[in-house]
BAVEXFI-173881 format. One record per residue (C-alpha): residue in one letter; x, y, z. Coordinates in steps of 0.5 Angstrom, whole numbers, padded with zeros to 4 digits, always signed. Last residue first. Layout:
# BAVEXFI-173881
aXYZ
...
***
This chain:
# BAVEXFI-173881
v+0040-0003+0038
l+0045-0003+0034
c+0044-0009+0029
a+0040-0005+0025
a+0045-0002+0021
h+0045+0005+0017
q+0048+0005+0009
v+0053+0010+0007
g+0053+0017+0005
a+0054+0020+0011
q+0047+0024+0011
a+0043+0017+0010
y+0048+0014+0016
q+0045+0020+0020
v+0038+0019+0018
n+0038+0011+0019
v+0042+0012+0026
r+0035+0015+0028
s+0031+0010+0024
t+0034+0005+0029
i+0033+0008+0035
t+0025+0010+0034
w+0025+0002+0031
r+0028-0002+0036
r+0024+0002+0042
v+0023-0005+0045
f+0022-0010+0040
k+0027-0015+0042
h+0023-0015+0049
w+0017-0018+0045
s+0020-0025+0043
m+0018-0030+0049
s+0010-0026+0048
e+0010-0029+0042
i+0012-0025+0035
v+0006-0028+0030
a-0001-0025+0032
w+0002-0018+0034
l+0006-0018+0027
d+0000-0019+0023
k+0001-0026+0019
r-0006-0028+0022
w-0010-0022+0020
p-0009-0025+0013
v-0007-0019+0009
p-0012-0016+0005
k-0014-0018-0001
l-0013-0014-0008
a-0006-0017-0009
e-0009-0024-0010
a-0012-0020-0016
l-0005-0019-0019
i-0004-0012-0022
n-0003-0011-0029
e+0002-0010-0034
s+0001-0011-0041
a+0003-0016-0047
g+0001-0014-0055
p+0008-0013-0056
p+0014-0015-0052
l+0015-0012-0046
s+0020-0006-0045
l+0017-0005-0036
p+0015+0002-0035
d+0018+0006-0030
e+0013+0012-0027
a+0007+0010-0030
v+0009+0002-0027
a+0008+0006-0020
d+0002+0010-0022
a-0001+0004-0024
f-0001+0001-0018
a-0003+0006-0013
k-0009+0007-0018
r-0010+0000-0018
l-0011+0000-0010
r-0015+0006-0009
a-0020+0003-0014
l-0020-0003-0011
r-0021+0001-0004
g-0027+0005-0008
t-0030+0000-0010
d-0032-0004-0003
t-0035-0010-0006
w-0029-0015-0006
w-0026-0013+0002
g-0033-0017+0003
t-0041-0016+0003
v-0047-0020+0001
p-0044-0026+0003
l-0042-0031-0002
y-0047-0037-0004
t-0049-0035-0011
k-0042-0030-0013
d-0040-0037-0018
h-0034-0038-0022
a-0031-0044-0016
y-0024-0046-0017
v-0020-0050-0021
c-0021-0046-0027
r-0023-0050-0033
d-0030-0045-0033
d-0026-0039-0035
f-0018-0041-0035
r-0016-0033-0037
c-0020-0031-0030
y-0021-0023-0030
g-0022-0019-0025
v-0025-0018-0018
l-0029-0024-0018
w-0026-0029-0023
y-0019-0027-0021
v-0021-0028-0014
c-0024-0035-0015
v-0028-0038-0010
n-0027-0042-0006
r-0033-0047-0003
g-0035-0048+0004
l-0042-0047+0003
e-0042-0040+0005
d-0037-0037+0000
r-0029-0038+0002
v-0026-0033-0002
s-0019-0035-0007
k-0013-0034-0009
s-0009-0032-0003
d-0012-0040+0000
p-0018-0043+0002
a-0017-0050+0004
h-0020-0056+0000
k-0013-0058-0003
f-0011-0065-0007
k-0010-0072-0004
c-0017-0073-0002
g-0018-0078+0004
s-0021-0072+0008
g-0027-0072+0004
h-0026-0077-0003
r-0033-0075-0006
c-0031-0068-0007
g-0037-0064-0009
g-0040-0060-0015
h-0035-0055-0016
n-0030-0052-0011
y-0029-0059-0008
f-0028-0063-0015
k-0024-0057-0017
c-0019-0059-0011
p-0013-0053-0011
t-0006-0057-0012
r-0003-0056-0004
n-0001-0064-0004
g-0007-0064+0002
a-0008-0057+0005
h-0014-0059+0009
t-0015-0054+0014
f-0022-0051+0012
d-0024-0058+0009
e-0023-0062+0017
s-0029-0057+0020
d-0026-0051+0025
s-0028-0045+0020
e-0025-0039+0021
d-0030-0034+0021
e-0029-0028+0017
i-0028-0021+0021
p-0032-0016+0016
l-0028-0010+0013
a-0030-0003+0015
a-0030+0001+0008
d-0024+0005+0006
l-0023+0012+0007
a-0018+0012+0013
r-0013+0007+0008
g-0013+0013+0003
a-0010+0018+0009
l-0005+0013+0011
d-0003+0012+0004
e+0004+0017+0007
d+0005+0013+0012
c+0007+0007+0009
p+0014+0009+0009
w+0015+0010+0016
d+0015+0018+0018
d+0022+0019+0023
t+0020+0027+0023
g+0023+0032+0021
s+0027+0038+0023
c+0023+0039+0030
y+0021+0044+0033
g+0014+0046+0030
l+0013+0038+0029
k+0014+0037+0037
e+0009+0043+0039
r+0004+0039+0034
i+0005+0033+0037
d+0004+0035+0044
e-0002+0040+0042
r-0005+0034+0039
e-0004+0029+0045
d-0007+0034+0050
q-0014+0035+0044
a-0013+0027+0044
a-0014+0026+0052
r-0020+0032+0052
n-0024+0028+0048
t-0029+0033+0046
r-0029+0033+0039
d-0031+0026+0039
i-0031+0023+0031
k-0028+0029+0028
l-0022+0029+0034
l-0021+0022+0033
r-0019+0023+0025
e-0014+0030+0028
i-0012+0025+0033
d-0010+0019+0027
h-0007+0025+0022
e-0003+0027+0028
a+0001+0021+0030
a+0001+0019+0022
t+0005+0026+0022
l+0009+0025+0028
r+0012+0018+0027
e+0017+0019+0032
m+0017+0012+0035
e+0013+0016+0041
k+0008+0019+0037
c+0006+0013+0033
a+0005+0008+0038
i+0001+0015+0042
a-0003+0015+0035
r-0004+0008+0035
r-0006+0008+0042
y-0012+0015+0041
l-0015+0011+0034
a-0016+0004+0038
k-0019+0008+0043
v-0023+0012+0038
h-0026+0006+0034
k-0029+0010+0028
p-0024+0005+0023
d-0028-0001+0026
h-0026-0008+0023
l-0019-0004+0019
l-0019+0000+0025
a-0018-0006+0030
r-0012-0009+0025
s-0008-0002+0026
a-0009-0002+0033
a-0005-0009+0034
s+0000-0007+0029
d+0001+0000+0032
a+0002-0004+0039
l+0007-0009+0036
e+0011-0003+0033
w+0011+0001+0040
l+0013-0004+0045
e+0013+0001+0051
l+0011-0004+0056
k+0005+0001+0057
l+0003+0001+0050
l+0003-0007+0049
c-0002-0007+0055
a-0006-0001+0051
a-0005-0004+0044
l-0008-0012+0047
n-0014-0007+0050
s-0015-0005+0043
l-0013-0011+0039
y-0019-0015+0044
v-0024-0009+0044
p-0022-0009+0036
h-0025-0016+0035
p-0019-0020+0031
g-0022-0027+0032
a-0024-0032+0037
l-0019-0035+0038
l-0013-0031+0037
a-0016-0026+0039
a-0017-0028+0046
a-0011-0031+0046
r-0007-0023+0045
y-0012-0021+0050
k-0009-0025+0055
e-0002-0024+0053
a-0003-0017+0053
a-0006-0018+0061
r+0000-0022+0062
a+0005-0017+0060
w+0002-0012+0063
q+0001-0014+0070
e-0001-0007+0073
e-0006-0010+0078
r-0012-0006+0073
f-0009-0009+0068
l-0008-0017+0071
h-0016-0016+0072
n-0018-0013+0065
g-0014-0019+0062
e-0018-0025+0066
t-0024-0021+0064
k-0022-0022+0056
l-0019-0028+0057
l-0027-0030+0059
d-0029-0027+0053
a-0025-0031+0048
r-0029-0037+0052
q-0036-0034+0051
m-0034-0031+0043
k-0032-0038+0042
e-0037-0042+0044
e-0042-0036+0040
r-0038-0037+0034
v-0038-0044+0034
q-0046-0044+0034
a-0046-0039+0029
r-0042-0043+0025
k-0046-0050+0026
e-0052-0046+0024
a-0049-0042+0018
r-0047-0050+0016
l-0055-0051+0016
r-0057-0046+0013
v-0052-0046+0006
e-0054-0054+0006
a-0061-0052+0006
e-0060-0046+0001
r-0057-0051-0004
a-0061-0050-0010
g-0061-0042-0010
p-0065-0037-0007
a-0064-0030-0009
r-0059-0026-0006
p-0062-0019-0003
p-0059-0014-0008
p-0053-0010-0007
v-0052-0004-0004
p-0048+0000-0008
a-0041+0002-0005
p-0040+0008-0002
l-0037+0013-0006
p-0030+0015-0005
i-0028+0021-0001
e-0021+0024-0004
q-0017+0026+0001
e-0016+0033+0005
t-0009+0036+0006
e-0008+0040+0012
m-0004+0046+0012
m-0001+0049+0019
e+0002+0055+0017
n+0009+0057+0020
v+0010+0063+0024
g+0018+0065+0026
n+0023+0058+0027
p+0023+0059+0033
g+0016+0057+0034
i+0009+0060+0032
t+0004+0055+0029
v-0001+0057+0025
g-0008+0056+0023
t-0012+0050+0018
a-0009+0051+0012
f-0012+0048+0005
t-0009+0043+0001
r-0014+0039-0003
p-0013+0032-0005
g-0015+0028-0012
m-0021+0029-0016
d-0020+0025-0022
g-0017+0019-0016
l-0024+0015-0016
q-0028+0015-0023
v-0032+0021-0025
k-0037+0022-0030
v-0039+0028-0033
g-0046+0030-0034
c-0046+0037-0032
m-0051+0036-0027
e-0047+0030-0025
f-0040+0034-0024
l-0044+0040-0020
i-0047+0034-0016
r-0040+0031-0015
l-0037+0038-0013
s-0043+0039-0007
g-0040+0033-0004
q-0032+0035-0005
e-0034+0040-0001
g-0033+0047-0004
n-0034+0052+0001
v-0040+0056-0001
d-0045+0051-0003
g-0050+0054-0006
v-0051+0048-0012
y-0056+0051-0018
g-0058+0047-0024
v-0062+0049-0031
y-0064+0044-0035
g-0066+0043-0042
q-0072+0042-0047
a-0077+0047-0043
v-0073+0048-0037
r-0073+0042-0034
a-0070+0043-0026
f-0064+0041-0022
a-0064+0044-0014
a-0059+0044-0009
p-0059+0047-0002
t-0066+0046-0001
e-0071+0050+0002
e-0077+0045+0005
a-0075+0044+0012
r-0073+0052+0013
t-0081+0053+0012
g-0081+0050+0019
t-0076+0045+0022
i-0068+0045+0022
p-0066+0044+0029
d-0063+0049+0033
p-0055+0048+0035
a-0055+0055+0037
f-0051+0060+0034
v-0043+0061+0034
l-0039+0055+0033
s-0045+0053+0028
e-0048+0047+0026
v-0056+0048+0025
r-0058+0042+0026
s-0061+0036+0022
e-0064+0030+0026
s-0071+0030+0022
t-0067+0031+0016
p-0065+0037+0011
l-0066+0036+0004
y-0061+0035-0003
v-0063+0034-0010
a-0070+0038-0010
s-0073+0039-0017
e-0078+0034-0015
r-0081+0037-0008
s-0081+0044-0012
a-0077+0049-0010
n-0080+0056-0007
k-0074+0057-0003
v-0066+0056-0005
h-0061+0055+0000
v-0054+0059+0001
a-0050+0054+0003
k-0045+0052+0009
m-0044+0044+0008
s-0045+0037+0012
f-0046+0030+0008
s-0051+0025+0006
p-0052+0020+0001
q-0046+0022-0003
l-0047+0022-0011
s-0045+0018-0016
d-0050+0013-0015
k-0056+0018-0014
s-0056+0018-0021
l-0059+0025-0024
p-0064+0024-0030
a-0068+0025-0027
p-0069+0030-0021
i-0067+0026-0014
g-0072+0020-0010
a-0078+0022-0005
p-0072+0021+0000
n-0069+0026-0002
l-0061+0026-0002
a-0059+0027+0005
f-0056+0034+0008
t-0053+0035+0014
t-0052+0043+0017
r-0049+0050+0015
h-0052+0057+0014
y-0055+0061+0009
s-0063+0062+0009
g-0067+0062+0002
a-0065+0066-0005
d-0071+0065-0009
w-0073+0059-0014
p-0079+0060-0018
v-0076+0058-0025
s-0078+0060-0031
w-0070+0062-0033
r-0071+0069-0033
d-0075+0069-0026
f-0070+0066-0023
f-0066+0073-0024
a-0072+0076-0022
r-0073+0072-0016
a-0065+0073-0013
k-0065+0081-0014
g-0066+0082-0006
l-0061+0076-0005
p-0056+0079-0010
l-0052+0072-0012
h-0044+0073-0009
n-0043+0067-0005
s-0049+0063-0009
f-0045+0064-0015
q-0038+0062-0011
m-0038+0054-0014
g-0046+0053-0017
f-0050+0056-0022
v-0052+0050-0027
v-0053+0051-0035
i-0055+0045-0039
g-0057+0045-0046
g-0063+0043-0050
d-0066+0049-0054
r-0069+0052-0047
v-0062+0052-0044
y-0058+0056-0050
r-0064+0061-0050
v-0063+0062-0043
l-0055+0062-0044
r-0056+0068-0050
d-0061+0072-0045
c-0055+0072-0040
l-0050+0074-0045
t-0055+0080-0047
n-0056+0082-0039
y-0049+0082-0038
k-0048+0089-0036
p-0055+0088-0032
h-0051+0084-0026
t-0054+0077-0025
i-0048+0074-0030
a-0044+0077-0025
a-0045+0072-0020
d-0040+0067-0021
s-0038+0060-0022
v-0042+0059-0028
l-0042+0052-0031
i-0044+0051-0038
a-0046+0044-0041
h-0046+0040-0047
p-0042+0045-0050
l-0044+0047-0057
p-0043+0043-0063
t-0041+0048-0067
r-0038+0054-0065
s-0042+0060-0063
l-0042+0059-0055
v-0035+0059-0055
q-0034+0065-0058
n-0039+0069-0054
a-0037+0066-0048
t-0029+0068-0050
r-0032+0075-0052
i-0036+0076-0045
t-0029+0075-0041
l-0027+0070-0037
a-0029+0064-0041
e-0026+0057-0038
t-0025+0051-0044
m-0026+0043-0041
e-0025+0038-0046
s-0028+0033-0041
n-0026+0027-0036
k-0019+0029-0034
k-0020+0037-0034
l-0026+0036-0031
a-0023+0032-0025
n-0017+0036-0024
y-0021+0043-0024
l-0026+0040-0019
p-0020+0039-0015
a-0018+0045-0015
y-0024+0049-0013
l-0020+0052-0008
e-0013+0053-0011
d-0016+0056-0017
i-0021+0060-0013
w-0016+0064-0010
d-0014+0068-0015
d-0022+0071-0016
k-0026+0070-0022
q-0031+0076-0024
l-0033+0073-0031
s-0032+0066-0029
l-0036+0062-0034
v-0033+0054-0034
l-0035+0051-0041
i-0036+0044-0042
g-0035+0039-0047
s-0036+0040-0054
d-0041+0035-0055
h-0041+0030-0049
v-0034+0028-0046
t-0035+0022-0042
a-0028+0020-0039
s-0027+0015-0034
t-0026+0010-0038
s-0030+0003-0037
v-0026-0002-0036
e-0028-0009-0041
l-0022-0014-0038
p-0024-0013-0031
e-0018-0012-0027
g-0014-0016-0022
i-0011-0020-0029
g-0011-0027-0030
p-0007-0034-0028
a-0001-0030-0027
i+0006-0034-0029
p+0011-0035-0024
t+0018-0034-0028
r+0021-0041-0028
s+0027-0044-0023
a+0028-0052-0024
p+0035-0052-0026
h+0037-0046-0022
f+0037-0039-0026
c+0037-0034-0021
m+0040-0039-0016
e+0046-0040-0020
l+0048-0033-0020
v+0048-0032-0013
l+0054-0038-0013
k+0057-0035-0018
t+0058-0028-0014
t+0059-0033-0009
p+0066-0036-0012
g+0068-0029-0014
e+0068-0026-0007
a+0063-0021-0005
n+0066-0019+0001
l+0061-0020+0007
d+0059-0027+0004
g+0052-0030+0008
v+0049-0032+0002
y+0041-0034+0003
g+0037-0038-0001
v+0029-0039-0002
r+0026-0043-0007
g+0019-0044-0011
r+0013-0049-0012
r+0013-0050-0004
i+0018-0047-0001
v+0025-0050-0002
a+0031-0050+0001
f+0038-0046-0002
a+0043-0045+0003
a+0050-0041+0004
a+0055-0041+0010
a+0053-0046+0014
k+0054-0048+0021
n+0051-0053+0025
t+0047-0057+0020
a+0041-0060+0022
s+0040-0068+0022
q+0034-0073+0021
r+0035-0077+0016
p+0042-0079+0016
l+0046-0078+0010
v+0051-0083+0008
g+0058-0082+0007
k+0061-0086+0012
g+0065-0080+0015
n+0060-0079+0021
t+0055-0077+0014
l+0054-0070+0018
k+0060-0069+0022
n+0064-0071+0015
i+0060-0065+0012
e+0061-0060+0018
h+0068-0062+0019
p+0070-0059+0012
e+0066-0052+0014
l+0060-0052+0010
y+0057-0049+0003
v+0051-0051+0000
a+0046-0053+0005
a+0040-0054+0003
n+0040-0062+0004
p+0044-0062+0010
a+0038-0058+0013
v+0040-0051+0016
g+0039-0051+0023
s+0045-0045+0024
l+0047-0041+0020
y+0054-0036+0018
l+0055-0029+0017
g+0061-0028+0013
e+0068-0028+0011
m+0069-0033+0006
t+0075-0038+0004
f+0075-0043-0002
r+0074-0050-0003
k+0070-0054-0010
i+0069-0048-0013
f+0062-0049-0017
t+0061-0051-0024
k+0059-0058-0023
t+0054-0054-0018
n+0048-0054-0022
l+0043-0053-0016
g+0037-0056-0013
r+0039-0061-0008
v+0046-0060-0004
h+0048-0066-0001
p+0055-0066-0004
s+0056-0059+0000
l+0062-0055-0002
s+0068-0053+0002
i+0069-0048+0006
t+0074-0044+0009
s+0073-0039+0015
r+0072-0032+0016
t+0067-0031+0021
y+0061-0027+0024
e+0057-0032+0029
t+0051-0036+0028
a+0044-0033+0025
q+0039-0037+0026
w+0035-0042+0020
p+0029-0046+0023
l+0025-0045+0017
g+0017-0043+0017
w+0018-0037+0012
q+0015-0031+0016
t+0015-0033+0023
k+0022-0038+0023
f+0026-0034+0018
m+0024-0027+0020
l+0025-0028+0027
g+0032-0032+0026
i+0034-0026+0021
d+0032-0021+0027
s+0035-0024+0032
f+0042-0024+0029
k+0041-0016+0027
v+0042-0016+0019
f+0047-0011+0016
a+0053-0015+0013
s+0048-0021+0011
f+0043-0017+0007
n+0049-0013+0003
g+0049-0017-0004
a+0045-0024-0001
y+0038-0026+0001
i+0036-0029-0005
v+0028-0030-0008
t+0026-0035-0013
g+0019-0035-0016
g+0014-0042-0016
e+0008-0039-0013
a+0011-0041-0006
a+0017-0036-0007
y+0012-0030-0009
e+0008-0031-0003
v+0014-0031+0002
l+0017-0025-0002
l+0009-0021-0001
h+0010-0022+0007
n+0016-0019+0006
i+0014-0013+0004
e+0009-0013+0009
y+0014-0012+0014
y+0017-0006+0012
p+0016-0001+0017
p+0017-0007+0021
l+0025-0008+0020
t+0027-0015+0016
v+0026-0013+0010
g+0031-0007+0011
a+0037-0012+0011
d+0040-0010+0005
a+0040-0014-0002
v+0034-0018-0003
i+0035-0021-0010
i+0029-0023-0013
a+0028-0028-0019
h+0024-0029-0025
p+0020-0023-0024
r+0012-0023-0025
a+0009-0018-0031
t+0002-0020-0027
s+0006-0015-0021
t+0004-0015-0015
l+0012-0016-0012
y+0014-0012-0017
r+0009-0006-0016
r+0010-0007-0008
a+0018-0007-0009
e+0017+0000-0012
h+0012+0003-0008
v+0016+0001-0002
t+0022+0004-0005
e+0029+0002-0007
a+0026-0003-0012
d+0032-0004-0017
r+0031-0007-0024
v+0035-0012-0028
t+0033-0014-0035
a+0037-0021-0035
r+0043-0025-0037
f+0047-0020-0038
c+0045-0014-0034
l+0046-0020-0028
a+0054-0021-0029
h+0054-0014-0028
l+0050-0013-0022
l+0054-0019-0019
e+0061-0016-0021
a+0059-0009-0018
h+0057-0012-0011
i+0061-0008-0007
q+0060-0001-0010
k+0054-0002-0014
l+0052-0005-0006
i+0054+0002-0002
n+0048+0006-0007
f+0045+0008+0000
d+0042+0001+0002
t+0036+0002+0005
l+0031-0001+0001
r+0034-0005-0003
l+0031-0010-0007
v+0034-0012-0013
v+0029-0015-0019
v+0031-0020-0024
l+0026-0020-0030
p+0027-0026-0035
k+0031-0023-0042
h+0026-0024-0048
a+0029-0019-0053
f+0034-0015-0050
t+0030-0008-0049
a+0034-0005-0043
y+0040-0004-0047
a+0038+0001-0051
d+0036+0005-0044
g+0029+0009-0046
k+0026+0007-0040
r+0032+0005-0034
p+0036-0001-0034
k+0040-0001-0028
i+0047+0000-0026
g+0052-0006-0026
s+0058-0001-0027
m+0060-0005-0033
m+0053-0004-0035
m+0053+0004-0035
t+0060+0004-0038
s+0057+0001-0044
e+0051+0005-0044
e+0056+0012-0044
l+0060+0008-0049
t+0055+0007-0053
m+0052+0001-0054
g+0051-0003-0062
g+0056-0009-0059
m+0056-0009-0052
l+0053-0016-0053
r+0059-0018-0057
m+0063-0015-0053
e+0062-0020-0046
y+0061-0026-0051
d+0068-0024-0053
q+0070-0023-0046
g+0067-0029-0042
y+0061-0030-0039
g+0060-0035-0033
l+0062-0031-0027
v+0068-0036-0025
d+0069-0038-0032
h+0070-0030-0033
v+0074-0029-0028
n+0079-0034-0031
e+0085-0029-0031
e+0084-0028-0023
e+0090-0023-0022
r+0087-0017-0025
l+0080-0017-0022
r+0082-0020-0016
a+0086-0013-0015
d+0081-0010-0018
v+0076-0012-0012
r+0080-0012-0007
i+0083-0004-0008
k+0076-0002-0009
t+0073-0005-0003
a+0079-0002+0001
a+0078+0005-0001
a+0070+0004+0001
v+0072+0001+0007
d+0077+0007+0008
q+0072+0012+0006
a+0067+0009+0010
y+0072+0010+0016
s+0072+0017+0015
g+0065+0019+0014
v+0063+0014+0020
d+0068+0018+0025
v+0072+0013+0029
l+0071+0013+0037
g+0064+0011+0037
e+0064+0006+0042
a+0063+0001+0036
l+0069+0003+0032
a+0073+0003+0037
d+0072-0004+0039
a+0072-0006+0032
e+0079-0002+0030
a+0083-0005+0037
g+0081-0012+0035
g+0078-0014+0029
r+0080-0013+0022
p+0075-0010+0020
h+0069-0013+0016
y+0068-0010+0010
g+0060-0010+0007
f+0059-0003+0010
h+0056-0003+0017
r+0060-0008+0020
s+0063-0006+0026
s+0058-0003+0029
a+0057+0005+0028
v+0056+0011+0033
v+0056+0017+0028
p+0061+0023+0030
g+0060+0030+0027
q+0057+0031+0020
q+0061+0036+0017
s+0067+0036+0020
a+0066+0028+0019
s+0067+0029+0011
v+0061+0028+0007
f+0062+0021+0002
e+0062+0021-0005
m+0060+0015-0009
***
């Protein structure tokens, strides 16, 4: 690893345990903590000391193969046939990647090493561990949120996951730790080892294990001590373990005796009082390593700082413990038969661009992207090319005329040829910049050649809606936006039957110059988009001049090209300029692809158990009303406390209201306001984000999340929320002031502290509002039993009721219907391999009409993000195997897992300005080539 010198980077304050190497203490530790020693030079010393220590151990320990579980002969047999480069990579612990010969060892389990903030130090200090893992498993790194999410939500499930740094304990990576818990609960193994103990903050480790894992484990102290193997540990094959050795590391308290692996000798004696009998209720005070059962899986912890040989063996044994198994997915998160987005008719689409400007490709990038992906697109820039295409057999399915050159007498012959093409059954659509350059005085004569009575009409921007009388056949309204705003040259004299969009009674002229006059009279009869039958073919017209997404979808539909979410992609354009010390910079805005709204499902047909459904609905409504009344009283108390500037007490009231009645935006927006006053930026962000999931246009939640992001230096996210707010309320003065402040900061700062999830904000903003699910007070809603779902309960009914030993409660693999049954999410949004043998219901009859499973745009976005991550680094799978997203990964995270919900008020003080400070240190350590430390704050 190459480090940057101190003279290049300047001094950086560091902790005494930043580098997985515990300093000698005393003056050295004090000088480092006070910033008297430069991080760059200190890191070089640590790296050198680590290398010397490892090399010495390799020379001195001739039986290292016994410690690691393999010998030299076995090592050389496995490495036989490799190139020198591949062998070197293997010995260095470098992860297998696509194309690596040694990544294709048959049937090796997958082990993922999760290191979100590591900067490659793991490969230096823990090279022995990585080396050994590469022989026993296919090892993959997960260095980003997208990579971590891919492995944790994949049907190609890891055998074990090693969390090798403390990144998961930071708020930006909170979701990843939630996925780790879910993975372990399904039978996986998660081990916090490597550099985790060297970088974690004491309070973070306690909060993580308590709030997410449900374990009472707490950090005690960093120390070097002699430890012994506990005779009471369960779940590990300890026969080959080193019985006693000295280790420097972070020790835990609150570990159950049967979960403590290594303890100080006196701790073992204290547990049994010297009698060798373990009491029923006891907890250790100082465990160097722990291994506990989490439902079907395991979670482990190894606090070693210096990669001792015995702890390397311990991590390996945890990965492959006797009960370890790779969790098996019950299906996939997408239907088996997924229709392709490509719809190619005949030889495809001809784009006729005889007078193409150089900026067209940028303005219409989404159009070109989708056409190239879903058709055999040819663009003709000359008459010669156009004639060549029109002379082929078969002819193009459709021709898109992108400019008005065809109206010039110079192109009369080509125009006549296009008319004949339409009469013989072809499709010609005039769009893109055709209307912008159409000679208005010649429009009627031009359209007469096509046997349509159209003429150029008015030119203005307004909001249009689909023709209420129905759109022209064979167009499908499901492929078009129900309404949108566009600036267009209209056509008049179009029949009502040929109009695709029309202004509504609420439509007004939308202009910064002209008055917002209503669209009435003859203008109300004009259309910006028309499609008419001509002989055996069709002629279409789209008058939009700005390439709005809604008008692009009209062009696709008229040309017979079916597109899926993501085919168009984003469009980036300039919205203004900023002037600062660095000169004049363009302000760029990225417009994300807007998904089509989900089609409205038909009304539910009456079912056989309708009376039972009505009775349950009445009870739910009564309980909901009672909870809302109590929650509103708490909100009123919170409002009173807020006016008295008792921010913490007011926040407790709003939080209590949300925990009682559910995450209604009004409670969470008020909670966010209090948390902002307390400078608890991460918690405010969490509360406002949940409010926006249920109401994406909640102005106060948008504003408060923007403020929280700005204070955390997440300026990109803050600007995004403010821009969203101003699109909803253009006159919001506070938001306008914040936008100016944010843009000023962006203009003067060298970068922002964006969270990894911030790049997904634009996509998430397009998701439909998530309905707030009622939490039942019935016994079956909380009936966990032995955690195995009760098939009888989810199908015909369970006669054992509360006495049933199986689970009636909902879980991550199911959705609760109005009968209280748990419906299988694999069957609902993908494929369930159990069919009618599934323990969950396979019946939509009593599901709510709308839910997260009906938001097709969101489902497509998540599936595409997963597919993109897989495509970047595919696994070497057995023949016939494929990697798909898990169905439960498409289900939103339950609100009770949100940061604002799990962190109690007594722990709020631990979050004050925490990420902002940590992230600044993180940037400095990244530049210095060493890992950041969360312990500085």
